[in-house]
Structures are given as C-alpha cells and as structure tokens.
N, C-alpha and C positions, 0 to 999 in steps of 0.2 A: 633408351632415351627417357630422361626425367621430366614428369610432368611438372609445370609451374602452377601452383594451386592459386586460384583467384585471389586478388588483393581487396576485393569490396564484398560486403555482406550480401549486397543486392544480388551476388552470382550465386546465392543458395537457394532454390525454391522454397523448400521447405521452412527454412526460415521466413523468407518473404510472406509466406500464408500466415505462418505464426503471429508474424508482424501485424498484418492487416487485421486478422481475428482480434488482437489485442486493441487494435485501434479503434474497430467497433464497438467491441463490449466496453471498452473504457470510457467511451463517450457517452453511451447509455448510464454506465455506472453513475460518473461524476455528476450528470444531469439528474439523476435520481437520488443521488445522495442529498441534496439540497431539499428535493422534492419530498424526501422522506421526513426530514427534520420539520420542514413547513406544514406536512401532513398532521405530525404530531402536535406541533404546537398552534395551527389555526383550525384544522378540520376537528381534531380530538379535544382541542381546547386543553392541553395537558401543560404541567410546569416542568421546571429545569429537572427535578427527579425522575420524571417520566421520560424525558429525553434522554437521560441517563442510563434508565433500565432498559430502553431500547436499543441503545447503542452498546449497552453490556452485552446484550442477548446476541448481538451479530457478531463479537468478538470471542464470547465465552468458548464456542466449539474449540478456537486455537488453544486456549487453556486446558480443556478436557480431552481433547483429540488431536493436538498438533504433533505432539512427538510419535504418538502412534500411527498417525498418518505418514509421516517420513518413514518409518520401518515397512509399512504396507507398500508405498511408493516404489521403495528399493526392490520390492520382491515381483514387480509387475512392469509390462510396457507403460509408459507414460501417456501417448497419445489417447488411447482409449479412455484414460482418466479424465483428460480436458476435455473430450467431448461430451461424456456423462455428466460432468461438473456442470458444464453450460447448459445441458438439457434441463437439469435440476432446479437451475438459478432460473430459467425461462419460465417453468411452470410456476415457481414460488412467487415471483414477480407478478405472474399474470393472477394467481389467488391473492395478493394483497391489493392489486389494482381493482380487481372484481369486487372484492368485498366492502371497500371503500366506497364504490361507486353505488353499491346496494346499501349503504349505510349501516352495515353489518359488522365494521370493523371496530375493535376494541384495543386498549394499549396491549394488555396480555395476550389478545390472539396475534397482534401485531409483533409482539416479541417472539412468540413461537416460530411465526414465519420466519422473520429475520435470524433466528437460531437455524432454521435449515438453510438460508442464505449463506450464512457463516460458515456453516458445515461444509457444502460444496465449494465454497472460497479455499478452504484451507487444504482441501485435495487438489483443487485446481492449482492453487499456487505449487504446492511441494512438487507436483509434476512438471509444471512449467519450467520453474527455477532449476530442474535436474534435468529434463529434457534438452533446453536451450543448448547449454555447453557441447551437447553431441551434434549441433546442427552446424557449427561453424570451427575453424581452427581456433586453437587457444589463443594467437597473436590476435586475431580478431574479435576476440570476445569483448573486450572493452567496447569496441565500436557498435558491437550487437547489441549489448545491454544499453548502451547511450541512445541506439535507435528505438528500443523496446521503450526507454525512459523519456525519449521525445514524444513518443505515441502519446504515451500516458499524460504527459505534461500539456501536449496540445489538447487533450481531451479536459485536462483539468482546467485549461484556459477558456475552453469553449463552453464545455457541458455545463458549469453553474449558472453561466450567464444565459444559454439557452433554457436550462431547466427553471430557471428564474421567470423567464418571459413567458415559458409554456403553462408555468403555474398560474400566471396572471391571465394568460389569454384561455386556457382550457380548463385544468385543474390538477393538483397533485397526482390523483389516482391515473389521470389519462399519461401523465409523463412515466410513472411507474410500468404501465403496460407497454409503453414504448420500448422502455428498458428491457423487457422479456423479449421483444423482436430483436434486439441487437444480440443477444445470446443465442438465439436461434441461428443468426447469421456466422457468429463466430464458430458455432459447432459445425457447421457446413464447411466453413473454410478449412478449420483444422481437421476434421475426418476426411477431406478429399486431398491433404497434404501427403506428398510421398514421402515417407520418413522411412530410413533404415534403421529399425530397432529392433534389437536382439530380446527374446525373453529371457530374462535374468536366471540362471542357474539355480534350480532348488537345491538347497543346501540339507542335507538330510538330519543334520542337529541343529537347525535354526529354532531360535527361541526368542519370543516376543521380549522379554525383559533383557536379556543378555544384548540383544540387537539395539534395545534403546539406550542402554547402558554404554556400549561401544560408540554411538553416536555424540551421547552427551560428552563421554571423556575425550573424544577428539576436539570438540568446541573448547571444553573450559580446561583443557591441559595444552592446548595449542599455543605458542609463544604470543601470536599477533589476533588470534581468534578470539582468545578468552578476554583480554579487556575490552576489545571492539564490541564483543557479545553483551558483556554487562552495561557497558556505556550505552549501547543501544536498546537496551531495556529500559534503562532508566529515561532514555530519550522518550521513548514511546509512552511511557507512563506519564511525564510530565506534559508532552504535547496532546496527548489525548484528553486532560484536564482542561486544558485551555478550549481545544476543539469542541469540547461536549459543551461550553456556554456560549461559544463566541457568536453563534447564529442567535441564539435566544437573546444575548446582549444586543446584539445589534439590531434585532427586530423590536424588543420592548424597550430597552434603556435609551437607544439611540432613536428609534422610531424609523427604522429602514424598510423599505418594501422589498418583495421579492426581487424584483430587477437590480436594485442597489446592493442588496446582499449577493446576488448571482455575479455582479460587476466585481465586487471586491474579492470574492473567492476566485475569480478568473484570473485575477492578477498573478496569484502563485502559479498557475499553469503557464503564463505568457514567460515568466521569467525562469520558469523551469525548463523552458524549452531552450533558453540561452544557455543556461547552467549545464544541462545536459550535453549541447553541442561543444561547449568547451570542455567536457570532462575529459576525454582522452589525450586532446593536446595537454591540458593542465597537468595531468597525471603523469605523462612522460617527461614533460620540461622541468616540474618541480618537485617530482615524487609523490605517488599515490597516497601515503601516509599524511604527507604535509598538506596536502590538499583537502582530504577529509577531515581533518583535524581544523583546519581554516573555515571550511563550510559549516562543520558543526557549531561555530560561535556564532553564526547568521541567526541560527533559529532563536534564542533568546532575544536577542536584538530586535527580531520582527516583532515580539509581542509587546514590546514597551510603548509604541506609539496608542495601542488599546486601552492603558492605563490612563491615559490624559484625552482620550478622544471626545469631544463634544457632539451632542444631536446635530444631526444636519449635513450640510455639505463639508465641511470641516473634519467631522469624523468620518465621512465616507474616505475622504482624501487621504487620512492617517491610518485607518485600517488598509486601504488599497497599498499604502507605502510599504507597510509590514509585511502585507502578502507577498509583494514582489521580493522583498527579502527573504521571505521563507521559501519562497519557489524556486529562487536561485540557489540558495544552499542546499535544498534537497535535491534539485536536478544535478548539481554538480557533484555530490556526494555519492547518490546513488548508484550509477552505473560502474564507478571505482569500487566502492565495496563491495558489491555484489559480484563483481568479476574477481576480486581478489579472494572472496572466500571460496568461490567455486573453482578457482585455479590451483589453491593450495590443496584441495579435499580431493581425494581419490574418487573415481566415477561411482564405485560401489558404496560409498559414504555420503554422497551428494545429497541424496533425498532425507536422510536423517539428520545431516548436518543442518540443512536449509531449514527442515520442520522443528529442530530443536531451537534455534534461534528464533524462528518465526513463531512457535507457539508461544513463547515467553513474551516477545515483542506484542503479538495481538492480544495474549491473555493478560498483559497488563492493561490493556485499554479496557478489557471486561472488569478489571477492578477499579481503575481510576474514574472511569466514567460515572458510575454511580455516586461514588465518593464526590467526585466535582459537582455532579446535580444537586447531591443534598447539600452540599457545603455552600454553594451558590444560592439555594433556596433559603439557607439559614443566614447568612452573611452578606450575601451580594454576588455578581459576578466578578467584580474589579478583583476583588481579594483572591479568588480562584486564579485568575490570570496571572496575577503577582506571583503566587505560589508557583504557577508552572514556570514563569521565567527564571526562579531560583534552581528549580529541578532540571531544566535545560541547561543553565549554566554549568550545574553539577557535572551533567553528563557530557559536555564538552571539556570541563578541566580533566576529567578521568580519563580521556582519550589522549589529552595532549601529554599527559605525563605518564603515558605508557608506551611498550614497544611499536605499538601499532604507527606511532608517528613515523616510523622509518620504514613501514612496508612498502614493497613494490611487486609488481606483476612478475611472475616466473616467466622463463621462455617455454617455447613449445618442448622442448626435450625435458626439461626439468618437471613440468606440470605431468608429462605422461609417466 
C-alpha cells in the first residue's frame, strides 16, 4: 500500500520548529538592527563612516570565511551548528548591551563584537539553507521557503517599529539585550526538534581547497545559477550602499525620530509578507525565472522616492512608499530563487553552493558599507542613494538578459 505524503508543510514537525525558531530570532534581529544603528548614531555620536565600519564588520566574516563555512557544513550534521550559532549570538549581544549600559562601549569594540555575530551568522545560515531542503519534499520546498520568508518579513514589519519604540522608551542597549534572549529561545526550539539527519560519510581524500573549487565550479559553470549569482552579488553591493546611509539620512537630513524610522522600515516587512505569500502561485503561473526578474526591477524603483524626499511628514510618506515596493519585490523573489538553487543542486553540494553565493553576497556588503559611508560623509547621502539605484538597475538588467529568465522548478524525480 502506497503512503500518500502530506501536502502541507505544517505536517512536518521538524520544519515547524525550525520555522518558529526563525520567527522568534528574526523578530529580535530586526528590532535590534535599527537599535544597533541608533546606538552608533545617537549613543556613540558617530558619523556615516563609523556606521559603515560597524556594518562592514558584521558582514566581513562572510567574505573571509563564507566559502570555508560551506565546506565544513557539508562535512557535519547541520542541526548542532544551528544551536551553537544561536548560543554564540546570544552571548555576543549580551556583551554589546551590557557594555553599552556600563558606558564602556566604543566603535572599535562594537566592530569586534559584531564581527563575532557575523561569524556565527554565516555558519547558521549555511547550515539552515542546507538543512531545510531535507525537512520537506522537493515539491513543497517553495511553500516551505515562502513560510520562512513570511516569518522573516513579518518580523521585518514589526521589528523595526517595536525596536524604534523600545529605543525611545527604554534604550538601544536594552533592545540589544532583548535580542540576546530571542536567540536563546531559537536554540531551544531547534535543539528539541526531531530531525533525521545522517552524519556525512568522511571521505578519505577530502581536501579543503578541492572542495571549495568544486562548490565554486558548480555555481559559476551552471547555466542558470551562474548569471543569477553574479546578478545577486551586484544587487547586494548596491542595496547595501543605500541601506548603509538610509537610516542616517532619515535621522540627520530629514529629522525623523526612532519611531518614524521604525515605521518606514516596517513597511518593507508588511509588503514582504504579501510578496512571499504570492510567490509560490506566481512562480507556478508565470514561471519562476520571469517572476524573479520582474521582482528585481522593483528594487531600484523603490529607492527613487528617497532622492526627492523632503523633511517631515511628506518625507516619511515617500520613504514608506519606497520601502513597500522594496519589501514586496524581495518577498516575491526570495522564496523562488532560494528554492530553485537548492532544487537544482545535489544534497552533497548544497552547503558549498549556498556558502559560495552567500559569502560573496554578504562579503560585498563588507566592501560597499564603508565605501558608502565614506562617500556620504564626503559628498552627501543622496548621491550615494542615486549610485545605488544605478547599481540595482544594472543587476536587474543582467538577470533579465540571462538564461535564468526561463528558470523553473524541477519535479521531485529530477531533483533527486
């Protein structure tokens, strides 16, 4: 007698626990992301360059260790890595909040601590993206990634608003301490999930350099993954340049307070929930590649309102409209492109594939953030935003003209 597999991702308990863990930690992360920038701007009284340096320190581990993390993740079980990464992040955010409350925090010390957070994050994400495809059938992978994306975007919609309000009422350090608690909850949820995960077989002739090259060759010689990856690297570089100066621009140039800035950033999360909810249907109806291409064009359009935003309520409205567009595009594309790249990659290469792409994505932030901060300090915030718009349009054009435009999800048999 043939057993019919469940048709809903919520029928898989291990996925549900991972999903809930993501929702909790993402809420803390998005609340603390704004709190961290406000800590640098208002508590440490730093300029755009310092904001860029701290942001760069958080993403620099991806550039230095991202690809290596992928190789290591392919050698071990993924769930213990998730638990250890959550625990490390909890300790580091506790240190940041505690030092700030004791008035002992400086920009260099903060940079070192967020470097540690970034290191934990790259191992967490390499393990997460490689574990998730094994928790549900391939046919349900777009739906599973959509649920994860929706949890993230709900957190993105609520987190900045909550973070801004808590910074106003309590303080930025207290918000960072609260974020540490969310990582503890996430570690407990993942640690108690029942996951059937085999320990990878140890190859007698494994070699770090050879395994790194194998992962890179898979990505950059693949018909659809290669142009997708290059376009995504450029997207991250340009988007990071804009996001590095956007909060500073809103606070200093437009005179917005923490609650108003939180409201603006929350709009991206609200629209992202809608985009992620539509993603599986849109991909099936119009083609995964075509939907991703269309979504990519929304990002450069999203930052155009910032170029003309005036101080006051009108500026809030324009920035909010842009963030709605940005969030919708990211929510629509995220579940689809992540599902495609994991579905077309053999399980033994998923860790390296994800880490290869992610290391250059996040590594580009480590480069663009300080450059954007220095450029904004020298020439102003709006020219940096305009340059970011041009870069994002270039990324969308590259994807539009590539074979990825015709990409589709394979069926379960082909993926296996």
